[in-house]
BADOZA-239205 format. One record per residue (C-alpha): residue number from 1; residue in one letter; y, z, x. Coordinates in steps of 0.1 Angstrom, whole numbers. Each point is the difference from the previous one (the first is absolute). Last residue first. Layout:
<pts>
{pt NUM, A, {Y, Z, X}}
...
</pts>
This chain:
<pts>
{pt 581, L, {-629, 2155, -328}}
{pt 580, P, {-32, 16, 8}}
{pt 579, E, {-27, -24, 12}}
{pt 578, W, {-23, -17, -21}}
{pt 577, F, {-32, -22, 3}}
{pt 576, N, {-26, -19, -22}}
{pt 575, L, {9, 18, -37}}
{pt 574, K, {-21, -14, -25}}
{pt 573, L, {25, 1, -36}}
{pt 572, Q, {-18, 3, -28}}
{pt 571, I, {8, -18, -32}}
{pt 570, R, {-18, 11, -32}}
{pt 569, T, {-30, -16, -24}}
{pt 568, S, {-11, 20, -33}}
{pt 567, G, {-36, -4, -5}}
{pt 566, N, {-8, 33, 11}}
{pt 565, F, {12, -5, 32}}
{pt 564, E, {10, -35, 17}}
{pt 563, N, {20, 8, 37}}
{pt 562, L, {21, -36, 2}}
{pt 561, M, {14, -2, 37}}
{pt 560, P, {35, -9, 15}}
{pt 559, V, {-5, 1, 42}}
{pt 558, Y, {23, 24, 21}}
{pt 557, V, {23, 5, 28}}
{pt 556, G, {17, 32, -3}}
{pt 555, R, {35, 14, 9}}
{pt 554, F, {0, 40, -6}}
{pt 553, K, {16, 22, -21}}
{pt 552, E, {-15, 33, -4}}
{pt 551, P, {-22, -3, 29}}
{pt 550, L, {-37, -10, -9}}
{pt 549, P, {-24, 35, -2}}
{pt 548, E, {-27, 3, 28}}
{pt 547, T, {-34, -12, -12}}
{pt 546, Q, {-3, -37, 0}}
{pt 545, F, {-30, -20, -3}}
{pt 544, F, {16, -22, -28}}
{pt 543, A, {33, 0, -6}}
{pt 542, M, {3, -4, -37}}
{pt 541, A, {29, -8, -23}}
{pt 540, E, {10, 5, -32}}
{pt 539, F, {38, -17, -13}}
{pt 538, R, {31, 17, -13}}
{pt 537, N, {30, -26, -3}}
{pt 536, Q, {35, 12, 14}}
{pt 535, E, {3, -22, 29}}
{pt 534, L, {-39, 8, 10}}
{pt 533, S, {-10, 32, -9}}
{pt 532, V, {-30, 14, 10}}
{pt 531, E, {-31, 19, -20}}
{pt 530, L, {-27, 6, 31}}
{pt 529, K, {-38, 4, 2}}
{pt 528, L, {-9, 7, 37}}
{pt 527, H, {-36, -4, 10}}
{pt 526, K, {-23, 20, 20}}
{pt 525, E, {-14, 32, -22}}
{pt 524, G, {-8, -21, -31}}
{pt 523, V, {36, 2, -11}}
{pt 522, L, {30, 15, 17}}
{pt 521, R, {31, 3, -18}}
{pt 520, Q, {35, -14, 0}}
{pt 519, T, {29, -3, -23}}
{pt 518, I, {33, -15, 0}}
{pt 517, V, {1, -18, 34}}
{pt 516, T, {30, -19, 11}}
{pt 515, F, {-8, -36, 8}}
{pt 514, D, {19, -24, 20}}
{pt 513, G, {-16, -36, -6}}
{pt 512, Q, {-27, -25, 24}}
{pt 511, F, {-22, -25, -16}}
{pt 510, Q, {-36, -9, 8}}
{pt 509, P, {-18, -37, -6}}
{pt 508, S, {-33, -12, 10}}
{pt 507, P, {2, -20, 29}}
{pt 506, F, {-1, -31, 10}}
{pt 505, G, {-20, -5, 34}}
{pt 504, Q, {-26, 17, -9}}
{pt 503, G, {1, 12, -37}}
{pt 502, W, {18, -12, -32}}
{pt 501, V, {-20, -15, -34}}
{pt 500, A, {22, 8, -30}}
{pt 499, R, {-20, 15, -28}}
{pt 498, E, {19, 33, 11}}
{pt 497, M, {35, -11, -1}}
{pt 496, E, {-2, -19, -30}}
{pt 495, Q, {-11, 35, -20}}
{pt 494, I, {27, 20, 21}}
{pt 493, R, {26, -25, -14}}
{pt 492, D, {-18, 8, -36}}
{pt 491, I, {5, 32, 7}}
{pt 490, R, {38, 7, 11}}
{pt 489, I, {21, 6, 28}}
{pt 488, E, {24, -18, 2}}
{pt 487, D, {24, 28, -22}}
{pt 486, A, {-5, 23, 32}}
{pt 485, Q, {18, -27, 22}}
{pt 484, L, {-27, -14, 25}}
{pt 483, E, {11, 9, 40}}
{pt 482, G, {-15, -23, 27}}
{pt 481, D, {-30, -25, 3}}
{pt 480, T, {-14, 28, 29}}
{pt 479, E, {-9, -8, 31}}
{pt 478, I, {-13, 34, 21}}
{pt 477, T, {4, -2, 39}}
{pt 476, E, {-19, 16, 23}}
{pt 475, E, {16, -1, 34}}
{pt 474, L, {-25, -15, 23}}
{pt 473, D, {17, -33, 1}}
{pt 472, G, {31, 15, 9}}
{pt 471, P, {-12, 17, 30}}
{pt 470, S, {-8, -30, 14}}
{pt 469, L, {-38, -20, -1}}
{pt 468, W, {-15, -25, 25}}
{pt 467, A, {1, 17, 35}}
{pt 466, K, {-11, 39, -14}}
{pt 465, G, {-23, -15, -22}}
{pt 464, L, {-20, -21, 27}}
{pt 463, E, {4, 34, 25}}
{pt 462, E, {-16, 20, -33}}
{pt 461, F, {-26, -26, -2}}
{pt 460, A, {-9, -4, 39}}
{pt 459, K, {-1, 36, 3}}
{pt 458, Q, {-28, 4, -28}}
{pt 457, F, {-20, -26, 17}}
{pt 456, A, {0, 13, 30}}
{pt 455, P, {-12, 37, -16}}
{pt 454, F, {-22, -21, -23}}
{pt 453, D, {-14, -19, 31}}
{pt 452, A, {-34, 21, 1}}
{pt 451, K, {-8, -4, -34}}
{pt 450, R, {-3, -37, -1}}
{pt 449, I, {22, -16, -20}}
{pt 448, T, {1, -20, -35}}
{pt 447, L, {25, -10, -23}}
{pt 446, G, {9, -5, -37}}
{pt 445, A, {33, -7, -10}}
{pt 444, A, {30, 8, -29}}
{pt 443, M, {35, -10, -3}}
{pt 442, A, {5, -31, 16}}
{pt 441, H, {-37, -13, -6}}
{pt 440, G, {-32, 5, 13}}
{pt 439, G, {-23, -6, 34}}
{pt 438, F, {-15, 17, 28}}
{pt 437, K, {-25, -1, 25}}
{pt 436, V, {-13, 19, 33}}
{pt 435, I, {37, 13, 6}}
{pt 434, L, {5, 9, 41}}
{pt 433, G, {-17, -27, 9}}
{pt 432, P, {35, -19, 12}}
{pt 431, H, {26, 23, -2}}
{pt 430, Q, {33, -16, -4}}
{pt 429, R, {-20, -29, -19}}
{pt 428, D, {-12, 24, -24}}
{pt 427, I, {24, 22, -5}}
{pt 426, W, {26, -29, -9}}
{pt 425, D, {-35, -8, -26}}
{pt 424, L, {6, 34, -12}}
{pt 423, A, {35, 0, -7}}
{pt 422, D, {-1, -35, -16}}
{pt 421, R, {-28, 11, -26}}
{pt 420, L, {20, 34, -4}}
{pt 419, H, {35, -23, -7}}
{pt 418, L, {25, 30, 6}}
{pt 417, A, {37, 2, -21}}
{pt 416, A, {-21, 5, -36}}
{pt 415, I, {-19, 29, 11}}
{pt 414, S, {-37, 1, 11}}
{pt 413, R, {-35, 8, -10}}
{pt 412, G, {-28, 2, 27}}
{pt 411, S, {-41, 1, -5}}
{pt 410, G, {-15, 10, 31}}
{pt 409, K, {-41, -1, 11}}
{pt 408, L, {-13, 17, 30}}
{pt 407, E, {-22, -9, 25}}
{pt 406, G, {-26, 15, 19}}
{pt 405, S, {-27, -18, -2}}
{pt 404, G, {-23, 25, -10}}
{pt 403, E, {3, -3, -33}}
{pt 402, L, {18, -35, -6}}
{pt 401, E, {-17, -10, -32}}
{pt 400, P, {-5, 36, -10}}
{pt 399, G, {39, 4, -4}}
{pt 398, G, {29, -4, 24}}
{pt 397, P, {12, 35, 4}}
{pt 396, A, {30, 4, -14}}
{pt 395, F, {37, -15, 8}}
{pt 394, A, {36, 3, -22}}
{pt 393, I, {27, -25, 11}}
{pt 392, V, {35, 10, -12}}
{pt 391, P, {30, -22, -2}}
{pt 390, C, {33, 22, -7}}
{pt 389, H, {10, 20, -30}}
{pt 388, Y, {-10, 36, 10}}
{pt 387, Q, {-15, 10, -34}}
{pt 386, E, {-6, -35, -12}}
{pt 385, K, {-14, -13, 32}}
{pt 384, L, {-25, 33, -2}}
{pt 383, R, {-11, -9, -34}}
{pt 382, S, {-8, -37, 7}}
{pt 381, A, {-20, 6, 29}}
{pt 380, L, {-20, 26, -17}}
{pt 379, I, {-6, -26, -24}}
{pt 378, G, {-10, -26, 21}}
{pt 377, V, {-20, 27, 26}}
{pt 376, V, {-23, 6, -32}}
{pt 375, G, {-29, -25, 2}}
{pt 374, A, {-4, 12, 35}}
{pt 373, H, {-3, 31, -8}}
{pt 372, W, {18, 30, 21}}
{pt 371, E, {-28, 27, 18}}
{pt 370, P, {13, -16, 41}}
{pt 369, H, {38, 3, -6}}
{pt 368, Y, {24, -30, 6}}
{pt 367, V, {37, -4, -2}}
{pt 366, A, {22, -29, 10}}
{pt 365, M, {37, 5, -5}}
{pt 364, A, {31, -22, -1}}
{pt 363, H, {39, 6, 8}}
{pt 362, R, {-6, 31, 8}}
{pt 361, N, {25, 29, 8}}
{pt 360, A, {-1, 22, -32}}
{pt 359, T, {-38, -1, 0}}
{pt 358, E, {2, 20, 34}}
{pt 357, S, {19, 27, -12}}
{pt 356, E, {-23, 0, -36}}
{pt 355, D, {-33, 1, 22}}
{pt 354, L, {-25, -21, -10}}
{pt 353, L, {-37, 13, -1}}
{pt 352, A, {4, 26, -28}}
{pt 351, F, {13, -24, -21}}
{pt 350, A, {-30, -25, 9}}
{pt 349, Q, {-23, 25, -11}}
{pt 348, E, {15, 9, -37}}
{pt 347, K, {0, -39, -4}}
{pt 346, M, {-34, -3, 7}}
{pt 345, D, {-13, 28, -18}}
{pt 344, A, {23, -14, -31}}
{pt 343, E, {-12, -35, 5}}
{pt 342, I, {-40, 14, 1}}
{pt 341, S, {9, 14, -37}}
{pt 340, K, {20, -27, -9}}
{pt 339, R, {-30, -24, 10}}
{pt 338, S, {-26, 21, -22}}
{pt 337, Q, {20, -5, -30}}
{pt 336, N, {-2, -36, 7}}
{pt 335, I, {-35, 0, 0}}
{pt 334, E, {-4, 17, -33}}
{pt 333, H, {26, -25, -14}}
{pt 332, L, {-24, -29, 16}}
{pt 331, Q, {-31, 18, -14}}
{pt 330, R, {19, 1, -35}}
{pt 329, A, {5, -37, 4}}
{pt 328, L, {-32, -11, 4}}
{pt 327, P, {-10, 19, -29}}
{pt 326, L, {24, -17, -22}}
{pt 325, A, {-10, -34, 12}}
{pt 324, T, {-36, -4, -16}}
{pt 323, Q, {11, 12, -36}}
{pt 322, L, {34, -16, 5}}
{pt 321, N, {-17, -37, 2}}
{pt 320, S, {-4, -25, 23}}
{pt 319, A, {3, 16, 29}}
{pt 318, L, {19, -18, 33}}
{pt 317, L, {27, 25, 6}}
{pt 316, C, {-24, 28, 0}}
{pt 315, E, {-24, -19, 20}}
{pt 314, I, {26, -10, 27}}
{pt 313, G, {13, 39, -3}}
{pt 312, L, {-39, 14, 13}}
{pt 311, R, {-2, -28, 21}}
{pt 310, M, {30, 17, 21}}
{pt 309, D, {-29, 24, 18}}
{pt 308, E, {13, 35, 6}}
{pt 307, L, {31, 19, 14}}
{pt 306, R, {26, -22, 3}}
{pt 305, G, {-16, -31, -15}}
{pt 304, A, {-7, 18, -35}}
{pt 303, A, {34, 20, 4}}
{pt 302, N, {21, -32, -4}}
{pt 301, L, {-13, -6, -38}}
{pt 300, R, {11, 33, -11}}
{pt 299, P, {34, -3, 24}}
{pt 298, G, {5, -32, -20}}
{pt 297, L, {-3, 8, -32}}
{pt 296, M, {25, 32, -1}}
{pt 295, F, {28, -4, 24}}
{pt 294, G, {3, -39, 1}}
{pt 293, L, {-14, -13, -26}}
{pt 292, D, {14, 27, -30}}
{pt 291, Y, {30, 0, 19}}
{pt 290, V, {6, -39, -3}}
{pt 289, S, {-4, 10, -37}}
{pt 288, A, {-26, -2, -33}}
{pt 287, K, {17, 17, -30}}
{pt 286, R, {-29, -15, -22}}
{pt 285, P, {-24, 9, 28}}
{pt 284, D, {5, 34, -1}}
{pt 283, R, {-8, 21, 19}}
{pt 282, G, {-28, 30, 11}}
{pt 281, A, {-8, -14, 33}}
{pt 280, V, {-37, -2, -10}}
{pt 279, Q, {11, -22, -31}}
{pt 278, F, {28, -19, 18}}
{pt 277, L, {-31, -10, 26}}
{pt 276, A, {-24, -7, -27}}
{pt 275, Q, {21, -25, -16}}
{pt 274, I, {2, -17, 34}}
{pt 273, G, {-37, 1, 5}}
{pt 272, P, {0, -17, -36}}
{pt 271, S, {22, -28, 6}}
{pt 270, A, {35, 3, -14}}
{pt 269, L, {12, -15, -32}}
{pt 268, G, {9, 26, -20}}
{pt 267, A, {37, -12, -4}}
{pt 266, R, {13, 24, 24}}
{pt 265, I, {-28, -12, 27}}
{pt 264, R, {9, -37, -5}}
{pt 263, Q, {34, 7, 1}}
{pt 262, L, {-3, 20, 33}}
{pt 261, G, {-20, -25, 18}}
{pt 260, Q, {30, -30, -10}}
{pt 259, N, {28, 24, 10}}
{pt 258, V, {-18, 10, 34}}
{pt 257, F, {-10, -39, 11}}
{pt 256, I, {35, -14, -14}}
{pt 255, R, {12, 29, 21}}
{pt 254, N, {-16, -14, 31}}
{pt 253, N, {14, -35, -4}}
{pt 252, A, {35, 16, 0}}
{pt 251, D, {-6, 21, 29}}
{pt 250, L, {-17, 36, 4}}
{pt 249, R, {-6, 9, 31}}
{pt 248, V, {-34, 9, 7}}
{pt 247, V, {-9, 31, -9}}
{pt 246, D, {-34, -5, 3}}
{pt 245, A, {-8, 18, -38}}
{pt 244, V, {27, -17, -15}}
{pt 243, T, {-17, -38, 8}}
{pt 242, G, {-35, 16, -6}}
{pt 241, L, {8, 10, -33}}
{pt 240, A, {16, -24, -13}}
{pt 239, V, {-23, -25, 14}}
{pt 238, R, {-29, 19, -22}}
{pt 237, D, {22, -3, -30}}
{pt 236, L, {3, -35, 9}}
{pt 235, L, {-35, -11, -6}}
{pt 234, C, {0, -6, -37}}
{pt 233, R, {21, -26, 9}}
{pt 232, L, {-24, -24, 18}}
{pt 231, D, {-6, -14, -35}}
{pt 230, P, {-33, -23, 6}}
{pt 229, E, {4, -36, -15}}
{pt 228, K, {-27, -2, -30}}
{pt 227, G, {-29, -16, 2}}
{pt 226, G, {-12, -37, 6}}
{pt 225, Q, {-36, -5, 16}}
{pt 224, Y, {22, -6, 35}}
{pt 223, L, {5, 33, 8}}
{pt 222, P, {-36, 9, -3}}
{pt 221, H, {-13, -20, 24}}
{pt 220, R, {-20, -31, -5}}
{pt 219, S, {28, -22, 23}}
{pt 218, A, {2, -39, -16}}
{pt 217, G, {36, 5, -6}}
{pt 216, P, {5, -18, -33}}
{pt 215, S, {12, 31, -15}}
{pt 214, Q, {-14, 5, -34}}
{pt 213, Q, {24, 28, -14}}
{pt 212, M, {23, 8, 32}}
{pt 211, F, {-1, 34, 21}}
{pt 210, A, {-6, -15, 28}}
{pt 209, G, {12, -39, 7}}
{pt 208, R, {9, 3, 39}}
{pt 207, K, {35, 5, -4}}
{pt 206, R, {-9, 30, -19}}
{pt 205, L, {-21, 10, 25}}
{pt 204, E, {23, -4, 24}}
{pt 203, A, {26, 21, -24}}
{pt 202, R, {-21, 33, -1}}
{pt 201, L, {-6, 0, 37}}
{pt 200, A, {41, -3, 3}}
{pt 199, V, {1, 32, -29}}
{pt 198, L, {-29, 17, 20}}
{pt 197, V, {20, -2, 33}}
{pt 196, Y, {29, 14, -13}}
{pt 195, F, {-17, 30, -15}}
{pt 194, M, {-16, 4, 35}}
{pt 193, V, {34, 0, 18}}
{pt 192, G, {14, 24, -32}}
{pt 191, V, {-29, 23, 12}}
{pt 190, G, {10, -1, 37}}
{pt 189, A, {34, 10, -9}}
{pt 188, L, {25, -27, -2}}
{pt 187, N, {33, 9, 21}}
{pt 186, K, {8, -33, 16}}
{pt 185, S, {12, -15, -25}}
{pt 184, P, {15, -36, 1}}
{pt 183, F, {-37, -18, 4}}
{pt 182, T, {12, -20, 39}}
{pt 181, C, {-31, 11, 14}}
{pt 180, G, {4, -15, 40}}
{pt 179, P, {-12, 27, 16}}
{pt 178, Q, {-21, 25, -20}}
{pt 177, N, {23, 28, -20}}
{pt 176, P, {-9, -20, -40}}
{pt 175, N, {-34, 8, 14}}
{pt 174, V, {-32, -27, -15}}
{pt 173, I, {-23, -8, 30}}
{pt 172, A, {-25, -24, -2}}
{pt 171, A, {-33, -7, 21}}
{pt 170, A, {7, 23, 21}}
{pt 169, D, {3, 3, 38}}
{pt 168, P, {25, 31, 4}}
{pt 167, L, {34, -3, 2}}
{pt 166, Q, {15, 10, 36}}
{pt 165, D, {34, 18, 7}}
{pt 164, G, {-5, 23, -30}}
{pt 163, P, {5, -3, -33}}
{pt 162, L, {20, 18, -20}}
{pt 161, H, {-23, 14, -30}}
{pt 160, H, {-1, -19, -34}}
{pt 159, D, {-36, -7, -1}}
{pt 158, T, {-23, -31, -16}}
{pt 157, V, {-23, -12, 29}}
{pt 156, Y, {-30, -25, -5}}
{pt 155, V, {-26, 9, 22}}
{pt 154, P, {-29, -31, 4}}
{pt 153, I, {-34, 17, 5}}
{pt 152, G, {-19, -23, 32}}
{pt 151, L, {-10, 33, 14}}
{pt 150, E, {20, -10, 30}}
{pt 149, N, {27, -5, -21}}
{pt 148, A, {-7, 37, -17}}
{pt 147, A, {5, 15, 34}}
{pt 146, A, {29, -19, 9}}
{pt 145, V, {20, 10, -31}}
{pt 144, G, {-10, 36, 5}}
{pt 143, E, {13, -2, 40}}
{pt 142, I, {36, -14, -11}}
{pt 141, A, {4, 22, -32}}
{pt 140, A, {41, 7, -1}}
{pt 139, I, {2, -25, -30}}
{pt 138, G, {-34, 16, -16}}
{pt 137, N, {14, 20, -24}}
{pt 136, D, {14, 10, -35}}
{pt 135, V, {-30, -25, -12}}
{pt 134, T, {-26, -11, 20}}
{pt 133, I, {-18, -31, -14}}
{pt 132, L, {-33, -9, 17}}
{pt 131, A, {-25, -30, -5}}
{pt 130, D, {-34, -10, -5}}
{pt 129, P, {-9, 37, -4}}
{pt 128, S, {-38, 11, 9}}
{pt 127, L, {8, 42, -4}}
{pt 126, A, {-11, 7, 35}}
{pt 125, A, {26, -24, 12}}
{pt 124, A, {27, 25, -17}}
{pt 123, E, {-17, 30, 19}}
{pt 122, E, {7, -19, 32}}
{pt 121, V, {33, -12, -7}}
{pt 120, I, {9, 37, -4}}
{pt 119, A, {-12, 8, 33}}
{pt 118, P, {22, -27, 10}}
{pt 117, S, {31, 13, -15}}
{pt 116, L, {21, -13, -28}}
{pt 115, G, {18, 27, -9}}
{pt 114, Y, {6, 35, 11}}
{pt 113, G, {-25, 28, 9}}
{pt 112, H, {-37, -3, 0}}
{pt 111, K, {-12, 32, -9}}
{pt 110, Q, {28, 23, -11}}
{pt 109, R, {17, -24, -23}}
{pt 108, N, {-31, -17, -12}}
{pt 107, P, {8, -34, -2}}
{pt 106, V, {-3, -19, -35}}
{pt 105, L, {-26, -30, -4}}
{pt 104, Y, {7, -20, -35}}
{pt 103, S, {-24, -26, -25}}
{pt 102, V, {1, -33, -8}}
{pt 101, N, {-12, -27, -19}}
{pt 100, A, {29, -23, -12}}
{pt 99, G, {8, -15, -34}}
{pt 98, L, {38, 9, 0}}
{pt 97, M, {-2, 32, -24}}
{pt 96, R, {-23, 10, 27}}
{pt 95, L, {24, -11, 23}}
{pt 94, G, {25, 25, -16}}
{pt 93, E, {-22, 27, -4}}
{pt 92, V, {-9, 3, 37}}
{pt 91, G, {36, -7, 16}}
{pt 90, I, {12, 22, -28}}
{pt 89, A, {-17, 31, 11}}
{pt 88, C, {-2, -11, 35}}
{pt 87, A, {47, -2, 3}}
{pt 86, T, {-5, 31, -25}}
{pt 85, A, {-23, 16, 28}}
{pt 84, G, {23, -12, 28}}
{pt 83, D, {31, 10, -15}}
{pt 82, A, {-12, 35, -9}}
{pt 81, D, {-15, 7, 37}}
{pt 80, Y, {-34, -8, 14}}
{pt 79, D, {4, -35, 10}}
{pt 78, A, {-22, -26, -16}}
{pt 77, V, {-24, -30, 14}}
{pt 76, I, {-11, -21, -27}}
{pt 75, L, {-31, -21, 0}}
{pt 74, F, {2, -31, -15}}
{pt 73, H, {-40, -13, -10}}
{pt 72, A, {3, -37, 3}}
{pt 71, G, {-11, -16, -38}}
{pt 70, A, {11, -38, 12}}
{pt 69, E, {28, -3, -26}}
{pt 68, I, {10, 31, 13}}
{pt 67, G, {0, -8, 32}}
{pt 66, D, {21, -32, -5}}
{pt 65, A, {25, 25, -17}}
{pt 64, L, {3, 22, 30}}
{pt 63, E, {7, -30, 22}}
{pt 62, A, {23, -14, -22}}
{pt 61, A, {17, 34, -6}}
{pt 60, M, {3, 9, 37}}
{pt 59, H, {14, -36, 9}}
{pt 58, G, {29, 5, -32}}
{pt 57, I, {7, 37, 17}}
{pt 56, G, {5, -11, 35}}
{pt 55, K, {39, 13, 4}}
{pt 54, L, {11, 12, -33}}
{pt 53, S, {28, -24, -12}}
{pt 52, D, {-20, -15, -32}}
{pt 51, F, {-6, 34, -17}}
{pt 50, P, {26, 2, -22}}
{pt 49, L, {24, 26, -1}}
{pt 48, L, {-1, 18, -35}}
{pt 47, R, {30, -4, -23}}
{pt 46, T, {-28, -12, -25}}
{pt 45, L, {-14, 37, 0}}
{pt 44, K, {33, 11, -11}}
{pt 43, G, {14, 32, 14}}
{pt 42, E, {32, -4, -14}}
{pt 41, T, {22, 18, 22}}
{pt 40, E, {3, -31, 22}}
{pt 39, E, {12, -20, -29}}
{pt 38, A, {28, 20, -2}}
{pt 37, A, {13, -11, 33}}
{pt 36, N, {15, 15, 28}}
{pt 35, V, {-24, 26, 15}}
{pt 34, G, {7, 12, 35}}
{pt 33, R, {-6, 38, -10}}
{pt 32, A, {34, 13, -10}}
{pt 31, A, {1, -25, -28}}
{pt 30, Y, {-34, 11, -13}}
{pt 29, L, {12, 31, -1}}
{pt 28, R, {36, -4, -14}}
{pt 27, A, {-13, -28, -25}}
{pt 26, L, {-21, 29, -14}}
{pt 25, V, {32, 22, -5}}
{pt 24, P, {17, -30, -18}}
{pt 23, D, {-30, -4, -19}}
{pt 22, I, {-9, -42, 5}}
{pt 21, G, {15, -22, -24}}
{pt 20, H, {7, -32, 21}}
{pt 19, H, {33, 10, 7}}
{pt 18, I, {-12, 33, 10}}
{pt 17, L, {-20, -18, 27}}
{pt 16, T, {25, -24, 10}}
{pt 15, S, {29, 27, 9}}
{pt 14, L, {-25, 24, 18}}
{pt 13, S, {-8, -33, 22}}
{pt 12, D, {35, -3, 3}}
{pt 11, P, {7, 29, 12}}
{pt 10, N, {-27, 7, 22}}
{pt 9, I, {-6, 39, 4}}
{pt 8, S, {0, 22, 27}}
{pt 7, R, {-27, 30, 1}}
{pt 6, T, {13, 30, -2}}
{pt 5, S, {-1, 25, 26}}
{pt 4, I, {-12, 36, 4}}
{pt 3, V, {-5, 14, 40}}
{pt 2, P, {-34, 23, 4}}
{pt 1, M, {11, 34, 20}}
</pts>
């Protein structure tokens, strides 16, 4: 049974925020998430961390500028998830705005696997690039960069993943997590790193006299013939999408990215691809929220990389008008519907594989089925992690590129108490050769193993879980922001909460309270609609996917929301958890 806990609040931070005019309830929420100053809640672009402390960014900007002046052909090598797709899209569009000749290549998950592999370098070389730029990958591409170097093609790595013991021999690397990088935020998504590179490149070109009328420079490049400096803010809607979809920690810097992107979308300034994705998702961009980016747009974009080819998603994000973007967005929507069906079948098979008596005592789980789809195992791992509250890695056959090799592709999701990439690194050191390759983050990671080694890996992963995790670590805790007085639940306050930026590492608010059920009935055959009493005040409430009636009196964890119907706006409480009083 989950345990309900209340987030602690720094009283000094709370007092400071209220003193500077922050609504008392909002101030409670911010103070409980480590916000100490009102400026941190503003989300202004001027407060974005400067690019200067990103190691290698000045060198990369200078070399890219040299390439632009020389008319070089840059080829971006992307990744097949939403972060890689958005990073590629802003890279292509931003570099073109800055005068570059640029095209892109994205690996196919099933055919090529992840990252800048020697096979991808071979395909890239056929396109005659003068240089390769990786986005959301490359920090682990030792062999791929070496292959490019042998062909005389320099590689510029932009990435955010944790590096291994060895760095690739790239022409330049920009990654906040590389050794020696003093950039204060280590939580940038790949799309955030690429945006910073574009900002640094624009600054370098500006320093060289680009964008100036009658520049004295001798270069005949159009940048030096006078013209308006490109406004890179037009890329922020896609920076926001990639940042949220990649589930990186929303520290103060990332919240600025997301806030700025959402503001542009709400103001009608979204790119055609983002507009089209909102349209096919049936969402109103004027009310765009983090939920829309993470749960409506992100999955539709990710579906292309999971099941087909992420070029479809990138082309949607690069579309110059809505007429071009809409058919692409509709295809993404249809692929996502297929993904949901595959996921449902895999989930049913997974539960059939897992014995409840066994899972009750497991500290970490590795699961495999020969019929699973390699593009969907990450979602399956996430669902199982939520169900059993322990780290899970799900495996599937490796796809056509590994056919006959006897290798499996795995994708894992973890809980807060276990750093998944560090766990895989430990297993790799303790059992040399058991893992073919791996990479990732604290909460998510990917790996390849041999099919014959699955039982050994399964045992090693479970043993690691037992050694690294305590029973308390495996106990699910539901964190809330405490209780709200009935008169504190107001429409204007809920509107403020819904427009704020919440997400990974900066969780969306939820509250707890003691309720009495007045009425309850089933709607849509699978949801429970209630009228409940809180401190003698009546509220409408919903318990989604709940068919059994709730007890007359219960303690509930809930999110106050707004329900708009027939032109009227009413408060509705979404019940996330309940236990009888």
